[in-house]
C-alpha positions in Angstrom: 54.4 -14.5 4.0 55.8 -13.2 6.8 56.5 -10.0 4.0 52.9 -10.4 3.1 52.0 -9.7 6.4 53.9 -6.7 7.3 52.6 -5.0 4.4 49.2 -5.7 5.0 49.7 -4.1 8.8 51.4 -1.2 7.4 48.7 -0.6 4.5 46.2 -1.1 7.8 47.6 1.1 9.7 47.5 3.9 7.0 44.0 3.5 6.1 43.6 4.2 9.8 45.3 6.8 10.4 43.7 10.5 10.7 40.0 9.5 9.7 37.6 12.2 9.5 33.8 12.3 10.1 32.0 14.7 8.3 29.1 15.2 10.5 25.9 18.1 9.8 24.2 19.0 13.3 21.3 21.6 13.6 22.3 23.2 9.8 26.4 23.3 11.0 29.1 20.9 9.1 31.8 20.0 11.0 35.0 17.9 10.8 34.9 15.3 13.8 38.0 12.9 14.3 37.4 9.3 14.3 39.8 8.0 17.1 41.7 4.7 17.3 42.9 2.6 19.8 45.5 0.2 18.1 43.8 -1.0 15.1 40.0 -0.3 16.1 37.7 2.5 15.6 36.5 3.5 18.7 33.0 4.2 19.3 32.9 5.9 22.7 35.0 8.3 22.4 33.9 9.0 18.6 30.3 9.5 20.4 32.4 12.2 22.9 33.8 13.9 20.0 30.5 14.5 18.3 29.2 15.4 21.7 32.1 18.3 22.4 32.2 19.5 19.0 28.3 20.2 19.0 28.0 21.1 22.7 25.1 18.8 23.3 24.3 18.2 26.7 23.7 14.0 27.2 23.1 14.7 30.7 20.0 16.4 30.1 19.6 15.6 26.3 20.0 11.9 26.3 22.9 9.5 24.9 23.4 9.9 21.2 22.3 7.1 19.0 23.9 6.1 15.6 21.7 4.6 12.7 23.2 4.0 9.1 20.9 4.8 6.3 18.6 2.3 6.3 17.8 3.1 9.7 19.4 0.3 11.9 20.7 1.2 14.7 24.8 0.8 15.1 26.3 -0.6 18.5 29.7 -0.4 19.2 30.4 -4.1 18.8 29.5 -3.2 15.1 30.9 0.3 14.7 34.5 -0.8 13.6 33.9 -3.5 11.1 31.4 -0.9 9.5 33.7 1.6 9.1 36.6 -0.7 7.6 34.0 -2.7 5.6 33.2 0.5 3.8 29.8 1.9 5.6 30.6 5.4 5.4 27.1 7.0 5.9 25.3 7.5 9.2 22.7 9.2 10.9 22.5 10.2 14.5 20.2 11.2 16.7 21.1 12.7 19.9 18.8 14.2 22.9 15.0 14.8 23.1 13.6 16.6 20.7 15.6 14.6 18.7 18.4 16.0 16.6 19.2 14.8 13.3 23.0 14.6 12.7 24.4 13.3 9.0 27.4 11.3 9.3 30.2 10.9 6.2 33.1 9.3 6.6 36.3 10.4 4.7 40.0 10.0 4.7 41.1 13.5 5.1 40.0 16.9 4.8 41.2 17.4 1.5 39.2 14.6 0.2 36.0 16.6 1.5 35.3 18.0 -2.3 34.8 14.0 -2.8 32.2 13.6 -0.2 28.3 14.3 -1.3 26.2 16.7 -0.3 24.8 16.5 3.0 21.3 17.7 3.8 19.2 18.0 6.6 16.6 15.7 6.9 14.9 14.8 10.0 13.8 11.5 11.2 9.9 11.3 11.2 9.8 11.0 14.5 11.6 14.5 15.7 10.0 17.0 16.7 10.7 20.5 14.9 9.8 23.9 14.6 7.5 25.0 12.2 10.1 25.4 9.3 10.3 22.1 9.0 8.5 19.6 7.1 7.6 16.7 8.8 7.2 12.9 6.8 3.3 12.2 6.3 3.4 9.4 8.9 1.8 10.6 11.5 3.1 10.0 14.9 1.5 10.4 18.0 4.9 12.1 20.2 4.4 12.2 23.8 7.1 13.5 26.7 10.1 11.1 27.0 11.0 12.0 30.4 11.1 9.4 33.0 8.2 8.4 35.3 8.0 6.2 38.3 7.3 2.8 39.3 3.7 3.1 39.5 3.1 5.4 36.2 5.1 3.0 34.4 3.1 0.3 35.6 -0.2 1.7 34.5 1.1 2.7 31.5 2.3 -1.1 30.4 -0.8 -2.6 31.9 -3.2 -0.2 29.8 -1.2 -1.0 26.8 -1.6 -4.8 26.9 -5.0 -4.9 28.1 -6.6 -2.9 25.2 -5.0 -5.4 22.9 -6.9 -8.4 22.0 -4.2 -10.8 22.9 -3.4 -9.0 26.1 -5.8 -11.7 28.2 -3.4 -14.2 27.2 -0.5 -13.2 29.0 -2.6 -12.2 32.0 -3.8 -15.6 31.5 -0.5 -17.4 31.6 1.0 -15.0 34.2 -1.7 -15.8 36.6 -1.3 -19.6 36.2 2.4 -20.0 36.1 3.8 -17.0 37.6 6.0 -16.7 34.4 5.4 -15.9 30.8 6.8 -18.8 28.2 9.2 -17.7 25.6 5.8 -17.0 23.2 4.1 -14.8 25.4 7.1 -13.3 26.3 7.6 -12.2 22.6 4.3 -11.1 22.2 4.1 -9.3 25.0 7.4 -7.4 24.0 6.0 -7.4 20.2 2.7 -5.3 21.4 4.8 -3.0 23.7 7.4 -2.4 20.7 4.2 -1.8 18.4 3.1 0.8 20.8 6.0 2.5 21.5 7.0 3.2 18.1 4.0 4.3 17.1 3.6 7.0 20.6 7.5 7.8 20.0 8.6 7.6 16.9 10.6 5.0 14.9 14.1 5.0 17.0 12.4 5.6 20.5 14.9 7.6 23.2 16.4 5.5 25.8 14.5 7.0 28.8 11.3 5.8 26.9 12.6 2.1 26.4 14.0 2.2 30.2 10.3 3.3 31.3 8.4 0.6 29.6 10.9 -2.5 31.1 10.3 -1.0 34.1 6.6 -0.9 34.0 7.1 -4.7 32.8 8.9 -6.1 36.0 6.7 -3.9 38.1 3.4 -4.9 36.9 4.8 -8.7 36.4 7.1 -8.6 39.7 8.3 -12.2 39.4 9.9 -11.4 36.1 12.1 -9.1 38.1 15.7 -10.3 37.8 17.2 -9.9 41.7 20.4 -10.0 40.3 20.2 -7.2 37.7 21.2 -3.1 39.0 17.5 -2.4 37.9 15.6 -5.5 37.6 14.8 -5.2 33.8 18.0 -5.1 31.9 17.1 -8.4 29.8 14.0 -5.8 29.0 16.3 -3.3 28.2 19.7 -2.3 29.1 20.6 1.1 28.4 24.3 1.0 28.8 24.6 -1.4 25.7 21.5 -1.3 24.0 20.4 -4.8 24.6 17.5 -6.9 25.7 14.5 -8.1 24.5 13.0 -4.3 23.7 15.8 -3.2 22.2 16.1 -6.3 19.7 12.9 -6.3 18.9 13.4 -2.5 18.0 16.2 -3.1 15.7 14.0 -6.3 13.8 11.1 -4.1 13.0 13.6 -0.9 11.7 15.3 -3.4 9.9 12.2 -4.9 8.3 11.1 -1.3 7.4 14.0 0.5 6.2 13.1 1.6 2.6 16.8 1.1 1.8 18.9 4.0 0.0 17.3 7.4 -0.3 18.7 6.7 -4.4 16.6 3.6 -4.4 14.9 3.4 -8.3 13.1 0.8 -7.7 9.1 1.9 -7.8 7.1 1.3 -4.5 3.8 -0.4 -4.6 1.1 -0.3 -2.2 -0.1 -3.6 -1.3 -3.5 -3.5 -2.0 -5.4 -4.7 1.1 -3.1 -5.1 3.3 -1.6 -0.9 3.3 -2.7 0.7 6.0 -5.0 4.0 5.2 -6.1 7.1 6.6 -9.6 6.7 7.3 -12.3 9.0 6.9 -13.7 9.4 10.2 -14.7 12.9 11.9 -15.4 12.4 15.2 -15.2 10.7 18.6 -13.5 7.3 18.8 -13.6 5.2 21.0 -10.0 3.9 23.1 -9.4 1.9 26.1 -12.3 1.6 29.0 -14.9 3.4 26.8 -13.6 0.6 24.2 -14.2 -1.8 26.4 -17.5 -1.1 27.8 -18.6 -0.4 23.5 -17.4 -4.2 22.5 -19.3 -5.5 25.8 -22.6 -3.7 24.8 -22.1 -4.9 20.9 -22.0 -8.2 22.4 -25.4 -8.8 24.4 -27.4 -6.1 22.2 -30.5 -7.2 20.1 -30.6 -3.6 18.6 -28.8 -3.8 15.3 -28.6 0.2 15.6 -26.5 -0.2 18.6 -24.3 -2.5 17.3 -23.9 -0.3 14.4 -23.4 2.7 15.8 -20.6 1.3 18.3 -19.0 -0.6 15.6 -18.3 3.2 14.4 -17.2 4.3 17.3 -14.5 1.4 17.5 -13.4 1.4 14.0 -9.9 2.6 14.4 -9.2 0.4 17.7 -10.4 -2.6 14.9 -7.7 -1.4 12.4 -5.4 -1.6 14.8 -6.1 -5.1 15.4 -6.5 -6.1 11.8 -3.3 -4.5 11.0 -1.1 -6.3 13.6 0.2 -9.5 12.3 0.1 -11.0 15.7 -3.3 -10.1 16.7 -5.0 -9.8 13.2 -6.3 -13.4 13.4 -8.5 -12.9 16.2 -10.9 -10.0 14.6 -13.7 -12.2 14.6 -13.4 -13.0 18.3 -13.1 -9.8 19.0 -16.0 -8.4 17.3 -18.3 -11.0 16.5 -21.0 -8.9 15.0 -19.8 -9.8 11.6 -20.6 -13.1 12.3 -24.8 -12.5 12.5 -25.5 -8.7 11.4 -25.5 -7.7 7.4 -23.6 -4.9 6.7 -20.8 -4.0 9.0 -18.1 -4.9 6.2 -20.1 -2.1 3.9 -20.0 -0.1 6.6 -16.4 -0.1 7.2 -15.3 -0.1 4.0 -17.1 3.0 3.6 -15.3 4.6 6.3 -12.3 3.8 4.5 -12.8 4.8 1.3 -16.3 7.2 0.9 -19.6 6.1 -0.2 -18.5 7.2 -3.8 -15.5 4.3 -3.9 -17.7 2.2 -2.6 -20.5 2.0 -4.8 -18.5 1.7 -7.9 -18.6 -2.2 -8.7 -22.3 -2.0 -8.8 -22.7 1.1 -11.1 -19.9 0.0 -13.5 -20.0 -3.5 -13.9 -23.2 -4.3 -15.1 -23.5 -1.2 -17.3 -19.8 -1.3 -18.4 -17.7 -3.9 -17.9 -20.1 -6.6 -18.1 -20.7 -6.8 -21.8 -16.9 -6.2 -22.6 -16.2 -9.3 -20.8 -18.5 -11.3 -22.5 -17.9 -9.6 -25.9 -14.1 -10.4 -25.3 -14.6 -14.2 -24.3 -16.7 -14.3 -27.2 -13.8 -14.0 -29.5 -11.4 -16.7 -27.6 -10.6 -20.1 -29.0 -13.1 -22.9 -28.2 -12.9 -23.8 -24.7 -15.1 -26.1 -22.7 -15.3 -23.9 -19.6 -15.9 -20.9 -21.4 -18.5 -22.4 -23.4 -20.1 -23.1 -20.1 -19.7 -19.9 -18.9 -21.4 -18.4 -21.6 -24.1 -20.9 -21.8 -24.8 -19.8 -18.4 -26.0 -16.3 -19.7 -28.6 -17.6 -21.9 -32.4 -17.1 -20.4 -32.9 -20.7 -20.3 -30.1 -21.9 -18.7 -31.1 -24.5 -15.9 -27.5 -25.5 -14.9 -24.5 -23.3 -13.7 -24.3 -20.5 -11.8 -26.6 -17.6 -12.5 -25.8 -15.3 -15.4 -24.0 -13.0 -13.3 -21.7 -15.0 -11.4 -20.9 -16.5 -14.8 -19.9 -13.6 -15.6 -17.7 -12.6 -13.2 -16.1 -15.9 -13.5 -15.2 -14.9 -17.2 -13.2 -12.2 -16.2 -11.0 -14.7 -14.3 -11.0 -16.8 -17.1 -9.1 -13.5 -19.1 -7.1 -12.9 -16.2 -5.8 -16.8 -15.3 -3.8 -17.3 -12.4 0.2 -17.9 -12.9 3.2 -19.9 -11.4 4.4 -16.2 -10.2 8.1 -17.6 -10.8 8.0 -20.3 -8.5 9.4 -23.4 -10.7 7.8 -25.5 -7.8 4.4 -24.3 -8.1 2.1 -25.8 -10.7 -0.1 -23.2 -12.7 -3.4 -23.8 -12.4 -6.5 -23.3 -14.6 -8.9 -20.6 -14.2 -11.6 -23.3 -13.3 -9.6 -24.3 -10.6 -8.8 -21.1 -9.8 -12.8 -20.3 -9.7 -13.1 -22.7 -7.1 -11.0 -20.7 -4.6 -13.3 -17.8 -5.0 -16.2 -18.7 -5.1 -18.2 -22.7 -3.6 -21.6 -23.7 -3.8 -23.4 -25.7 -1.0 -26.8 -27.5 -1.4 -29.4 -26.3 0.8 -30.1 -28.5 3.2 -26.6 -29.4 4.3 -25.1 -29.0 7.4 -23.1 -25.4 7.2 -21.3 -26.1 10.4 -19.6 -29.1 8.7 -18.7 -27.5 5.8 -17.0 -25.3 7.2 -15.0 -27.1 9.8 -13.1 -29.5 6.3 -12.8 -25.9 4.6 -9.0 -25.4 4.3 -9.0 -22.2 2.3 -6.6 -19.6 3.9 -8.2 -16.6 2.0 -11.8 -15.6 2.5 -14.4 -16.5 -0.6 -17.6 -16.5 -1.4 -20.3 -19.3 0.0 -23.6 -19.5 -2.0 -26.6 -21.7 -0.9 -29.7 -22.6 -2.6 -31.2 -25.1 -4.3 -29.5 -24.8 -7.6 -26.1 -22.5 -8.3 -28.5 -20.5 -10.6 -30.8 -20.5 -7.8 -29.1 -19.1 -4.5 -30.7 -17.7 -1.8 -27.8 -16.6 1.0 -24.9 -15.5 0.7 -21.5 -16.0 2.9 -18.2 -14.6 3.2 -15.8 -17.5 4.6 -13.2 -16.4 6.6 -10.9 -18.4 9.1 -13.6 -21.1 8.9 -16.3 -18.8 10.0 -19.1 -17.6 7.5 -20.2 -14.1 7.7 -23.7 -13.3 6.5 -24.0 -11.0 3.4 -26.3 -8.3 3.2 -26.3 -9.1 -0.4 -29.4 -10.6 -2.7 -27.2 -11.0 -5.6 -24.4 -12.8 -7.0 -23.3 -9.2 -8.0 -23.4 -7.6 -4.9 -22.3 -10.2 -2.8 -18.8 -10.4 -4.7 -19.1 -6.9 -4.2 -18.8 -7.6 -0.4 -16.6 -10.4 -0.8 -13.7 -8.0 -2.6 -13.8 -5.6 0.3 -13.2 -7.7 3.1 -9.8 -8.2 2.1 -9.7 -4.3 3.0 -11.7 -4.5 6.0 -9.9 -7.1 7.2 -6.4 -6.8 5.6 -6.5 -9.5 4.2 -4.0 -10.4 1.1 -5.8 -11.4 -1.9 -5.0 -15.2 -3.0 -2.2 -16.0 -4.8 -4.1 -17.9 -7.9 -6.7 -14.6 -7.8 -3.9 -11.7 -8.0 -4.3 -10.3 -11.4 -8.2 -10.9 -11.2 -8.7 -9.1 -7.5 -5.7 -6.2 -8.8 -8.1 -5.7 -11.9 -11.1 -5.5 -10.1 -9.3 -3.1 -7.3 -7.4 -0.4 -10.0 -10.1 -0.7 -12.9 -13.2 -0.9 -11.4 -12.9 0.0 -8.1 -10.0 3.3 -8.8 -8.0 2.4 -5.7 -4.2 2.8 -5.9 -4.2 3.5 -9.5 -0.7 3.9 -11.0 0.8 2.9 -7.6 -0.5 -0.4 -6.9 1.9 -3.1 -8.6 -0.3 -4.8 -11.5 1.2 -7.6 -14.0 1.3 -7.3 -18.1 -1.4 -9.6 -18.0 -3.6 -6.6 -16.1 -2.9 -3.7 -18.0 -3.4 -6.0 -21.4 -6.4 -7.2 -20.5 -7.5 -3.4 -19.4 -6.6 -2.2 -22.7 -8.2 -4.5 -24.1 -11.9 -4.3 -23.0 -11.6 0.1 -22.9 -11.0 -0.1 -26.4 -14.0 -2.8 -27.1 -17.2 -0.6 -28.1 -19.8 -0.9 -25.5 
């Protein structure tokens, strides 16, 4: 056993001998020795070697930050372990503007020919000259210089007050002079989201200090009197620790796209994908936005409401794409609940009038007849026969002909268990209840909403009979958004658009159905959306049928 241990130690020493890093910085490539102390790679001395090799100026440019290929930050406490485990590629960012370094470890210079080619690829957040093509994701870059205590306080206060959840933080602090774990986590999430949006995926150490300083200045009871600056628990630049640093690492890990050579296709996530708006002109923010929200709540003029809603579109999109705040969008913008047409307006701002009108143009004139024709060829089924019977003029039961045709499409694209063995597959008739519900006229709407436990939006139809609907609503979070539509087809059109306007996932049982409508009828994310074989099969079959 002693002999084996001695051999292992000898091998380890040989492995650690003269390890080199191949570093690219500002277009130049050099070998840099990775220093070691006994049996460990020395992270701090390695950074110093890079600093000296490339004549960097930490006192003015700031410290070097190293990440792995996925963008996850590498700390001194994991550097040695990563190198020993075979992680040989890193990215290093230094200074402001950001310097992009590409690092690959090799055993010695004689092995350099086996090292893959290294190319200069700036991070999406870095500043660059006109010769560098920046990624398509636009980032608002602001100076990362230090700011004074009052400026930091005003910055953090503005960020929190412009977030729909920010009031909860101020109210709890005012009441308790502290923050619970939940509210502290909420505050950190909001601030890190703003930090990354404003300063890129890996914000400079000075930026993180500014935010931490702002927190303890705005909320003085959160300051730690036993620490050097009072805010190390939010961010400690010496060890890159604290709540802000940890949240940034989590965001980087969760948003990592992995290796550049990843062969898996990247699909857009339908309604959850953040999209560039087609807006041209002014958008409110800050105090203007708060004034617009107040005006909308009290205005009785629908034209004023729609105008203010247009001017606050970008602010609303930030809310619906923020997991911590999206649930409150109807509380922040309650006029969705009493002013029809606001869903349509937002959808047009996202996709344009042409795409917005595609379902109403294509479904009645092209797809409806093909769906009906295809369903008539199916094996006899009581549910399908009921829907087909509802298409006849003398129909006096069941849904009207328009809704029946839409439900026939759902039958062609039934729900699947989606690979979950414990999840029972439901029928298309059961899935239809996730899409549309009927409430007899005269029954209490408020009582119905309180009893509703649906997680995803659905269409609620009220009237004397199913085939004589007078009002349509879209139910979201036990709230009823009135439809401008007067027909089943137009009401379904609004239901589909709600998913995009509020960034809501499709109901799992309706994923195939909605994806078909999304790509095949609306032409949204054609060729980029993830489609099941069933969706592709039904599309091919319907398009091949004669009208």
